[in-house]
C-alpha positions as a Python dict, from the first residue, in 0.01 Angstrom:
ca = {
    (1, 'X'): (0, 0, 0),
    (2, 'X'): (-345, 78, 160),
    (3, 'X'): (-408, 280, 432),
    (4, 'X'): (-615, -14, 692),
    (5, 'X'): (-864, 176, 901),
    (6, 'X'): (-1069, 36, 1229),
    (7, 'X'): (-1310, 84, 1468),
    (8, 'X'): (-1379, -32, 1729),
    (9, 'X'): (-1718, -57, 1971),
    (10, 'X'): (-1875, -212, 2237),
    (11, 'X'): (-1969, -559, 2022),
    (12, 'X'): (-1790, -493, 1712),
    (13, 'X'): (-1502, -410, 1464),
    (14, 'X'): (-1577, -240, 1168),
    (15, 'X'): (-1317, -121, 839),
    (16, 'X'): (-1215, -13, 592),
    (17, 'X'): (-957, -62, 324),
    (18, 'X'): (-798, 280, 86),
    (19, 'X'): (-621, 307, -161),
    (20, 'X'): (-478, 622, -329),
    (21, 'X'): (-773, 793, -152),
    (22, 'X'): (-1035, 464, -328),
    (23, 'X'): (-1209, 268, -63),
    (24, 'X'): (-1146, -97, -183),
    (25, 'X'): (-1275, -319, 96),
    (26, 'X'): (-1478, -224, 374),
    (27, 'X'): (-1696, -476, 633),
    (28, 'X'): (-1896, -422, 945),
    (29, 'X'): (-1897, -711, 1199),
    (30, 'X'): (-2117, -747, 1476),
    (31, 'X'): (-2106, -1026, 1785),
    (32, 'X'): (-2420, -1111, 1924),
    (33, 'X'): (-2536, -1411, 2155),
    (34, 'X'): (-2448, -1667, 2023),
    (35, 'X'): (-2108, -1531, 1953),
    (36, 'X'): (-1753, -1695, 2107),
    (37, 'X'): (-1570, -1491, 2307),
    (38, 'X'): (-1308, -1394, 2087),
    (39, 'X'): (-1544, -1323, 1714),
    (40, 'X'): (-1360, -926, 1757),
    (41, 'X'): (-1029, -1083, 1834),
    (42, 'X'): (-1066, -1365, 1576),
    (43, 'X'): (-1198, -1127, 1323),
    (44, 'X'): (-914, -848, 1323),
    (45, 'X'): (-700, -1127, 1301),
    (46, 'X'): (-853, -1232, 962),
    (47, 'X'): (-838, -831, 872),
    (48, 'X'): (-539, -849, 932),
    (49, 'X'): (-417, -1123, 740),
    (50, 'X'): (-582, -1099, 458),
    (51, 'X'): (-448, -700, 372),
    (52, 'X'): (-202, -504, 179),
    (53, 'X'): (-148, -220, 439),
    (54, 'X'): (100, 11, 481),
    (55, 'X'): (-52, 239, 793),
    (56, 'X'): (-308, 84, 1020),
    (57, 'X'): (-588, 369, 1214),
    (58, 'X'): (-704, 264, 1519),
    (59, 'X'): (-990, 437, 1685),
    (60, 'X'): (-1185, 282, 1984),
    (61, 'X'): (-1536, 409, 2061),
    (62, 'X'): (-1514, 118, 2356),
    (63, 'X'): (-1685, 297, 2661),
    (64, 'X'): (-1359, 245, 2890),
    (65, 'X'): (-1255, 631, 2932),
    (66, 'X'): (-1247, 946, 3157),
    (67, 'X'): (-1273, 1348, 3031),
    (68, 'X'): (-969, 1514, 3190),
    (69, 'X'): (-893, 1907, 3132),
    (70, 'X'): (-554, 1932, 2891),
    (71, 'X'): (-238, 1962, 3046),
    (72, 'X'): (-327, 1711, 3381),
    (73, 'X'): (-13, 1445, 3395),
    (74, 'X'): (-11, 1262, 3665),
    (75, 'X'): (-90, 1025, 3421),
    (76, 'X'): (-36, 680, 3681),
    (77, 'X'): (-406, 820, 3812),
    (78, 'X'): (-568, 677, 3452),
    (79, 'X'): (-659, 353, 3503),
    (80, 'X'): (-852, 452, 3865),
    (81, 'X'): (-986, 739, 3657),
    (82, 'X'): (-1150, 530, 3464),
    (83, 'X'): (-1255, 308, 3732),
    (84, 'X'): (-1457, 582, 3865),
    (85, 'X'): (-1690, 484, 3546),
    (86, 'X'): (-1662, 165, 3455),
    (87, 'X'): (-1487, -172, 3591),
    (88, 'X'): (-1138, -183, 3430),
    (89, 'X'): (-886, -486, 3453),
    (90, 'X'): (-599, -316, 3437),
    (91, 'X'): (-380, -636, 3377),
    (92, 'X'): (-620, -666, 3033),
    (93, 'X'): (-623, -303, 2926),
    (94, 'X'): (-353, -145, 2765),
    (95, 'X'): (-348, 287, 2901),
    (96, 'X'): (-387, 541, 2657),
    (97, 'X'): (-371, 849, 2588),
    (98, 'X'): (-597, 1124, 2377),
    (99, 'X'): (-587, 1498, 2328),
    (100, 'X'): (-758, 1771, 2200),
    (101, 'X'): (-633, 2034, 2179),
    (102, 'X'): (-893, 2209, 1997),
    (103, 'X'): (-1111, 2204, 2284),
    (104, 'X'): (-809, 2192, 2581),
    (105, 'X'): (-901, 1872, 2706),
    (106, 'X'): (-748, 1478, 2732),
    (107, 'X'): (-908, 1142, 2740),
    (108, 'X'): (-761, 833, 2912),
    (109, 'X'): (-939, 471, 2767),
    (110, 'X'): (-822, 159, 2760),
    (111, 'X'): (-786, -56, 2459),
    (112, 'X'): (-802, -451, 2505),
    (113, 'X'): (-400, -570, 2513),
    (114, 'X'): (-503, -896, 2306),
    (115, 'X'): (-615, -643, 1960),
    (116, 'X'): (-351, -393, 2108),
    (117, 'X'): (-52, -627, 2095),
    (118, 'X'): (-171, -813, 1775),
    (119, 'X'): (-142, -464, 1647),
    (120, 'X'): (170, -397, 1771),
    (121, 'X'): (302, -698, 1685),
    (122, 'X'): (242, -620, 1308),
    (123, 'X'): (515, -410, 1213),
    (124, 'X'): (338, -179, 1055),
    (125, 'X'): (267, 190, 1147),
    (126, 'X'): (-12, 255, 1319),
    (127, 'X'): (-179, 574, 1536),
    (128, 'X'): (-415, 467, 1807),
    (129, 'X'): (-746, 747, 1894),
    (130, 'X'): (-985, 792, 2106),
    (131, 'X'): (-1370, 834, 1914),
    (132, 'X'): (-1455, 1092, 2145),
    (133, 'X'): (-1146, 1314, 2004),
    (134, 'X'): (-1194, 1234, 1709),
    (135, 'X'): (-1584, 1366, 1687),
    (136, 'X'): (-1461, 1696, 1840),
    (137, 'X'): (-1195, 1738, 1643),
    (138, 'X'): (-1451, 1689, 1328),
    (139, 'X'): (-1728, 1929, 1430),
    (140, 'X'): (-1799, 2319, 1369),
    (141, 'X'): (-1963, 2474, 1690),
    (142, 'X'): (-2120, 2775, 1630),
    (143, 'X'): (-2215, 3084, 1945),
    (144, 'X'): (-2548, 2856, 2046),
    (145, 'X'): (-2607, 2590, 2299),
    (146, 'X'): (-2521, 2257, 2091),
    (147, 'X'): (-2575, 1881, 2095),
    (148, 'X'): (-2404, 1643, 1854),
    (149, 'X'): (-2474, 1282, 1839),
    (150, 'X'): (-2295, 1030, 1682),
    (151, 'X'): (-2480, 740, 1652),
    (152, 'X'): (-2334, 289, 1610),
    (153, 'X'): (-2492, -19, 1623),
    (154, 'X'): (-2573, -37, 1977),
    (155, 'X'): (-2375, 253, 2105),
    (156, 'X'): (-2473, 646, 2084),
    (157, 'X'): (-2168, 946, 2212),
    (158, 'X'): (-2263, 1288, 2227),
    (159, 'X'): (-2095, 1609, 2281),
    (160, 'X'): (-2276, 1933, 2437),
    (161, 'X'): (-2138, 2290, 2348),
    (162, 'X'): (-2280, 2599, 2545),
    (163, 'X'): (-2120, 2882, 2224),
    (164, 'X'): (-1818, 2699, 2197),
    (165, 'X'): (-1766, 2546, 2494),
    (166, 'X'): (-1749, 2210, 2612),
    (167, 'X'): (-2000, 2089, 2882),
    (168, 'X'): (-1988, 1755, 2815),
    (169, 'X'): (-1897, 1491, 2672),
    (170, 'X'): (-2044, 1094, 2713),
    (171, 'X'): (-2034, 759, 2607),
    (172, 'X'): (-2306, 512, 2645),
    (173, 'X'): (-2344, 100, 2534),
    (174, 'X'): (-2769, 78, 2508),
    (175, 'X'): (-2993, -166, 2275),
    (176, 'X'): (-3263, 1, 2253),
    (177, 'X'): (-3349, 334, 2072),
    (178, 'X'): (-3548, 439, 2400),
    (179, 'X'): (-3303, 422, 2617),
    (180, 'X'): (-3104, 707, 2388),
    (181, 'X'): (-3386, 946, 2417),
    (182, 'X'): (-3440, 879, 2784),
    (183, 'X'): (-3099, 916, 2840),
    (184, 'X'): (-3068, 1272, 2635),
    (185, 'X'): (-3305, 1426, 2749),
    (186, 'X'): (-3223, 1330, 3103),
    (187, 'X'): (-2908, 1500, 3023),
    (188, 'X'): (-3040, 1815, 2857),
    (189, 'X'): (-3242, 1897, 3206),
    (190, 'X'): (-2983, 1805, 3422),
    (191, 'X'): (-2716, 2074, 3208),
    (192, 'X'): (-3014, 2330, 3143),
    (193, 'X'): (-3039, 2333, 2786),
    (194, 'X'): (-3416, 2377, 2653),
    (195, 'X'): (-3536, 2179, 2397),
    (196, 'X'): (-3667, 2471, 2186),
    (197, 'X'): (-3316, 2692, 2230),
    (198, 'X'): (-3055, 2399, 2163),
    (199, 'X'): (-2967, 2304, 1841),
    (200, 'X'): (-2942, 1885, 1724),
    (201, 'X'): (-2711, 1773, 1475),
    (202, 'X'): (-2634, 1368, 1428),
    (203, 'X'): (-2463, 1168, 1248),
    (204, 'X'): (-2392, 820, 1162),
    (205, 'X'): (-2608, 512, 1201),
    (206, 'X'): (-2860, 735, 1142),
    (207, 'X'): (-3076, 465, 954),
    (208, 'X'): (-3063, 217, 1158),
    (209, 'X'): (-3128, 454, 1467),
    (210, 'X'): (-3390, 607, 1275),
    (211, 'X'): (-3677, 530, 1532),
    (212, 'X'): (-3475, 707, 1752),
    (213, 'X'): (-3468, 1005, 1568),
    (214, 'X'): (-3863, 1041, 1433),
    (215, 'X'): (-3890, 1000, 1849),
    (216, 'X'): (-3632, 1283, 1919),
    (217, 'X'): (-3795, 1535, 1615),
    (218, 'X'): (-4130, 1526, 1878),
    (219, 'X'): (-3934, 1694, 2123),
    (220, 'X'): (-3728, 1941, 1982),
    (221, 'X'): (-3759, 2236, 1797),
    (222, 'X'): (-3428, 2229, 1558),
    (223, 'X'): (-3270, 1879, 1489),
    (224, 'X'): (-2997, 1861, 1124),
    (225, 'X'): (-2862, 1511, 1007),
    (226, 'X'): (-2510, 1617, 904),
    (227, 'X'): (-2453, 1265, 724),
    (228, 'X'): (-2554, 875, 736),
    (229, 'X'): (-2292, 639, 725),
    (230, 'X'): (-2300, 554, 374),
    (231, 'X'): (-2035, 261, 240),
    (232, 'X'): (-1802, 366, 101),
    (233, 'X'): (-1895, 761, 141),
    (234, 'X'): (-1927, 824, 501),
    (235, 'X'): (-1768, 593, 716),
    (236, 'X'): (-1521, 530, 984),
    (237, 'X'): (-1601, 929, 1183),
    (238, 'X'): (-1490, 1107, 812),
    (239, 'X'): (-1652, 1414, 849),
    (240, 'X'): (-1625, 1661, 574),
}
């Protein structure tokens, strides 16, 4: 049996099949202006039918979320809290909860019900998680000011830490690398992180976003690319 990992982003579905720690198949599919409305659902059905998976791991990086302190228990408010940041259609979105004990926070996020039901109807063990929780859990913080940036296709999430304390998490849908840079620099000014004192660590689709990285280097003093998403090596946010 193989493990199937699925990553859902703003306009894409990436998947990886793993058997005995060996990647047997992986692929990225992204919709564009010519794609049908059910592009992602059709790709998901094709993956589920073709794979001999005994377990499914689902990661949602969709920008429908809110961040709360761990222990917040008024789950019925989840939809309303998310709606403060993004439009929510309750009939079409499944409300999910993802807890990060490492930093004492929890994410409420929604996942399209059509995709959720398609996966659950297989009756195969499946776990769901939010990309922000997985990203937080994977990083190693030091006693300094840090910005951790995870780059996707037309998407970016970043974490601000001040001496191992979480200051901010955000997840952005953007269509240009200039937008990435502007928003991150704007955020730095709002939270009081200086460009010369802050450590920047970048992960993910660094090759695809090389313009963003080269421009960022002009403004910051300390920047390190932790890894690039190399096929069959670094994929699906599997930071080491």
